[in-house]
C-alpha positions in Angstrom: 121.8 98.9 96.7 119.4 100.1 99.4 117.6 103.4 99.5 117.0 105.4 102.7 113.8 107.5 102.8 112.7 110.3 105.0 109.0 109.9 106.2 107.5 113.1 107.6 104.2 114.4 108.9 103.5 111.1 110.8 100.8 110.8 113.4 102.3 110.8 116.8 100.5 107.5 117.4 102.5 105.7 114.5 104.7 102.9 115.7 107.7 101.3 114.1 105.6 98.3 113.5 103.1 100.5 111.6 105.9 101.7 109.4 107.3 98.2 108.7 103.8 97.1 107.7 103.1 100.0 105.5 106.4 100.0 103.6 106.7 96.2 103.8 103.6 96.0 101.5 105.7 97.8 98.8 109.0 96.0 99.3 111.7 94.7 101.6 112.2 97.0 104.6 115.9 96.9 105.7 115.5 99.1 108.7 113.2 101.7 110.3 114.1 104.4 112.7 111.3 106.3 114.3 112.6 109.6 115.9 111.5 110.2 119.4 111.9 113.0 121.9 114.7 112.4 124.2 112.9 113.5 127.3 109.4 112.2 126.7 110.1 109.2 124.5 107.1 110.4 122.3 107.4 110.4 118.6 108.5 113.5 117.0 106.5 112.9 113.8 109.1 111.7 111.4 111.2 108.6 110.7 113.6 107.1 108.3 112.9 103.8 106.5 115.5 102.1 104.5 114.2 99.9 101.5 116.4 97.1 100.2 116.6 98.6 96.6 116.4 101.9 94.8 113.4 100.6 92.8 111.5 99.7 96.0 112.4 103.1 97.4 111.1 105.0 94.4 108.0 102.8 94.4 107.4 103.7 98.1 107.8 107.4 97.4 105.3 107.3 94.4 102.8 105.3 96.4 102.9 106.9 99.9 104.0 110.5 99.3 100.8 112.6 99.9 98.8 109.5 101.1 96.7 110.3 104.2 97.5 108.0 107.1 96.0 108.6 110.6 94.5 111.9 109.4 97.8 113.3 108.2 99.2 113.6 104.7 102.7 111.8 104.6 105.8 113.3 103.2 108.1 110.6 101.7 111.2 111.4 99.8 114.8 110.5 99.6 116.6 111.1 102.9 119.4 113.7 102.7 122.8 112.8 104.1 123.3 113.6 107.7 125.3 116.9 108.1 128.2 116.9 110.6 127.3 119.2 113.4 130.1 120.9 115.2 129.8 121.6 119.0 131.0 125.2 118.2 133.9 127.0 119.8 133.9 128.8 123.2 
């Protein structure tokens, strides 16, 4: 079963290819989703990476959490399930 990871405190210069290479050295990357600003298209400094197994995900957390990349200390942990956001009532 795959494991989805949250990757935070990324350098704004980090690309999807950079993430795939970095996590690919640890295991099989199922998908990457670099979050970008809707208006500017610029990275917001975080991403989600899905590893092919829980063991690979845990290995990525232990190897990359706290590691300095691009002058910034990465935060890598298990992604929390997305909360449903209601539009609110008027």
